[in-house]
C-alpha positions in Angstrom: 0.0 0.0 0.0 2.8 2.3 1.0 4.7 1.5 -2.3 1.6 2.3 -4.3 1.1 5.5 -2.5 4.7 6.5 -3.1 4.3 5.7 -6.8 1.2 7.9 -7.0 3.0 10.7 -5.1 6.1 10.4 -7.4 3.8 10.5 -10.5 2.1 13.6 -9.1 5.3 15.5 -8.6 6.7 14.4 -12.0 3.6 15.8 -13.7 3.9 19.0 -11.7 7.6 19.3 -12.6 6.8 18.8 -16.3 4.0 21.3 -16.1 6.4 23.9 -14.6 9.1 23.2 -17.2 6.4 23.6 -20.0 5.4 26.9 -18.5 9.0 28.1 -18.3 9.7 27.0 -21.9 6.6 28.7 -23.1 7.5 31.9 -21.3 11.0 31.9 -22.7 9.8 31.2 -26.2 7.2 34.0 -25.9 10.0 36.4 -24.9 12.3 35.5 -27.8 12.9 38.4 -30.2 14.3 37.0 -33.4 16.4 39.5 -35.4 14.9 38.2 -38.7 12.6 35.6 -40.1 12.8 34.1 -43.6 9.9 33.3 -45.9 9.4 32.0 -49.4 8.1 34.4 -52.1 4.5 33.3 -51.4 4.9 33.9 -47.7 5.5 30.4 -46.3 7.9 30.1 -43.4 11.4 29.1 -44.2 14.9 29.3 -42.6 18.5 30.2 -43.4 19.5 26.6 -44.1 16.6 25.9 -46.5 17.2 29.3 -48.3 20.9 28.5 -48.7 20.3 25.0 -50.0 18.4 26.5 -52.9 20.9 29.4 -53.3 23.9 27.0 -53.4 22.3 25.4 -56.5 22.1 28.7 -58.4 24.5 30.3 -60.9 23.8 33.8 -59.6 22.4 34.8 -56.2 21.2 38.4 -55.7 21.1 39.8 -52.3 18.8 42.8 -52.3 19.7 44.9 -49.3 18.5 48.1 -47.6 21.8 50.1 -47.5 21.5 51.2 -43.9 20.2 47.9 -42.4 22.8 46.3 -40.1 21.1 42.8 -40.2 21.2 42.9 -44.0 25.0 43.4 -44.1 25.6 40.7 -41.5 23.5 38.2 -43.5 25.3 39.1 -46.7 28.5 37.9 -45.1 26.9 34.7 -43.8 25.5 34.0 -47.3 28.9 34.5 -48.8 30.6 32.2 -46.3 28.0 29.5 -46.8 28.4 29.6 -50.6 32.2 29.4 -50.3 31.9 26.5 -47.9 29.5 24.6 -50.1 30.9 25.3 -53.5 34.5 26.0 -52.8 34.5 29.4 -54.4 32.3 32.5 -54.7 32.6 35.5 -57.0 31.4 38.7 -55.3 29.7 41.4 -57.5 29.0 44.7 -55.9 26.9 47.7 -56.8 29.0 49.7 -54.4 32.0 49.7 -56.7 32.0 51.3 -60.2 33.4 49.5 -63.2 36.2 52.0 -63.8 37.6 51.2 -60.4 38.0 47.5 -61.2 41.8 47.8 -61.5 42.1 49.4 -58.1 39.9 46.8 -56.5 41.9 44.0 -58.1 45.1 45.5 -56.8 43.7 45.6 -53.3 42.2 42.2 -53.2 45.4 40.7 -54.6 47.4 42.4 -51.8 49.3 44.7 -54.2 48.1 47.9 -52.5 46.9 48.6 -49.0 43.5 49.7 -47.7 44.5 53.4 -47.5 45.1 53.5 -51.2 41.8 51.7 -51.9 39.9 54.2 -49.8 41.6 57.2 -51.4 41.6 56.1 -55.0 38.4 54.1 -55.5 35.0 55.8 -55.1 34.1 53.8 -52.0 30.8 54.5 -50.3 30.8 56.4 -47.0 29.5 53.3 -45.1 32.2 51.0 -46.7 34.1 50.3 -43.5 31.0 49.3 -41.4 29.0 47.5 -44.1 31.0 46.3 -47.1 34.6 45.8 -45.8 33.8 42.4 -44.2 32.7 41.1 -47.6 35.8 42.4 -49.4 38.1 41.2 -46.7 36.6 37.7 -46.8 37.2 37.6 -50.5 40.7 38.9 -50.1 41.5 36.3 -47.3 40.2 33.5 -49.5 41.6 34.7 -52.8 38.2 35.2 -54.4 37.3 37.7 -57.2 35.4 40.9 -56.4 33.7 42.6 -59.3 32.9 46.3 -59.6 29.7 46.0 -61.5 28.1 49.5 -61.4 28.2 52.1 -64.0 30.4 55.2 -63.1 27.9 57.6 -61.5 28.9 60.4 -63.8 27.5 58.5 -66.8 24.3 57.7 -64.9 24.0 61.4 -64.1 24.7 62.3 -67.7 21.7 60.2 -68.8 19.5 61.8 -66.1 20.5 65.3 -67.1 20.9 65.1 -70.8 19.4 61.9 -72.0 20.4 58.4 -73.0 21.7 59.5 -76.5 24.6 61.3 -74.8 26.3 57.9 -74.0 27.1 57.4 -77.7 29.2 60.5 -77.7 31.6 59.2 -75.1 35.1 58.0 -76.0 35.6 54.2 -76.2 37.5 54.2 -72.9 34.5 55.5 -71.2 32.2 53.1 -73.0 34.3 50.2 -71.6 32.7 50.9 -68.2 29.1 50.8 -69.5 26.9 48.0 -70.9 27.4 47.7 -74.7 25.4 50.4 -76.6 22.7 50.8 -77.5 21.1 49.7 -74.3 17.5 48.3 -74.5 15.3 50.1 -72.1 11.7 49.2 -71.4 10.0 51.9 -69.4 6.8 49.9 -69.2 8.4 47.5 -66.8 6.7 48.0 -63.4 9.8 49.1 -61.5 10.7 51.9 -64.0 7.0 52.8 -64.5 6.5 53.2 -60.8 9.6 55.5 -60.6 8.2 57.6 -63.4 4.7 57.8 -61.8 6.3 58.6 -58.5 8.2 61.6 -59.8 5.1 62.8 -61.8 5.6 66.3 -63.1 8.4 67.1 -60.7 11.6 68.5 -62.3 12.2 69.4 -65.9 10.1 67.9 -68.7 11.3 64.4 -69.3 13.3 64.2 -66.1 11.2 61.4 -64.7 11.8 59.3 -67.8 15.5 60.1 -67.7 15.7 59.1 -64.1 14.2 55.7 -64.9 16.6 55.5 -67.9 19.6 56.2 -65.7 18.5 53.4 -63.4 18.1 51.1 -66.3 21.7 51.9 -67.4 22.9 50.9 -64.0 20.9 47.7 -64.1 22.1 46.9 -67.6 25.7 47.6 -66.7 25.6 45.5 -63.5 24.1 42.6 -65.6 26.9 43.1 -68.2 29.8 42.9 -65.8 28.1 40.0 -64.0 28.1 38.0 -67.2 31.5 39.2 -68.3 32.9 37.7 -65.1 31.1 34.3 -65.5 32.4 32.5 -62.4 29.7 30.7 -60.6 28.4 30.9 -57.9 28.2 34.6 -58.3 26.9 36.6 -55.3 25.7 40.0 -56.3 25.0 42.6 -53.5 22.8 45.5 -54.5 20.1 47.8 -53.3 16.8 45.9 -53.3 15.3 48.1 -56.0 17.8 46.6 -58.6 16.6 43.0 -58.3 13.1 43.0 -56.6 10.2 41.6 -58.5 12.8 39.8 -60.7 13.3 43.0 -62.6 16.3 45.4 -62.9 19.5 43.5 -63.2 17.7 40.1 -63.2 15.6 41.2 -66.2 18.7 42.1 -68.2 20.4 38.9 -67.3 17.4 36.9 -68.5 17.3 38.8 -71.8 21.0 37.8 -72.3 20.7 34.2 -71.2 17.4 32.7 -70.2 19.0 29.5 -69.0 20.8 31.1 -66.1 19.6 29.8 -62.7 19.0 32.9 -60.6 17.9 33.0 -57.0 16.9 36.3 -55.4 17.0 37.2 -51.7 15.6 40.4 -50.3 15.6 42.1 -47.0 12.4 44.0 -46.0 11.6 45.9 -42.8 8.3 45.3 -41.0 6.9 46.3 -37.7 6.1 42.6 -37.1 8.0 39.8 -38.7 5.6 37.1 -37.8 4.3 37.0 -41.3 5.1 38.6 -44.7 3.1 41.7 -45.3 1.0 41.6 -48.5 3.0 44.2 -50.3 6.2 42.3 -49.7 5.1 38.9 -51.0 6.6 38.0 -54.4 9.4 40.5 -54.2 12.1 37.7 -54.3 12.5 34.0 -54.1 13.2 34.4 -50.4 12.1 37.3 -48.3 14.1 38.1 -45.1 11.9 40.1 -42.7 13.7 42.3 -40.3 12.1 44.4 -37.5 11.8 48.0 -38.6 13.5 49.3 -35.5 16.7 47.4 -36.2 19.9 49.3 -35.8 20.8 51.5 -38.8 24.4 51.8 -39.8 24.1 55.4 -40.8 
């Protein structure tokens, strides 16, 4: 009888203990504050491992960032490390470097010049040290190619101020830093059309269209130098605008080679990251939701 009583008593306390542990686990889980959550393009929950398994199969992986988002920059580095570990190499393409600075970038990555010269002679962005240096340093340490894909800003500005036809008047040396002319531009594509509609009648007549054309020249040029440096996997880091909705750079690549396997990743900021907001669905193959109050790098 005493043995039976002890068993019942033990069972009672075990159930109580399990109940307490469940409450503690639930409380801890409820207090978790994930820095990001990943979803598929249709809003289904995913994770970093699943995302990267797909990315590692691709020829070209686009990471559409928000330039001042600290989590985006950390994740870019993790994506690059994963690709390198899985594929044994990874070519890094960057919007943040202009094509006419490729020689300087090569000299730095190869160890020929020091960082001081890179910073003084290349047109590096103001947030380079905080946000992009880790990517370049990883490439340098592992002897991987870094490609300056963007059009020199003076030529994008030329298109905005004077029109696309001005590019044909440039000397050949200048044209070497731009996608081959003439550049096909479809202003009916939703991304460019939205830009034009957003500007409306602001500025000089035709300035909205020229702004969209200048963006298209950037997209075409980034696609051109991505293809010119065919070494897969190719990780391209750019502002989200240039690859979202599979337009921009992606559109130009598909026009050049429809067989390319391309995967797009995009960071979005949301007040709640427990689900993808309607307007963010479909932006990319994988959508990385980050809290909107995440630390900004500038």
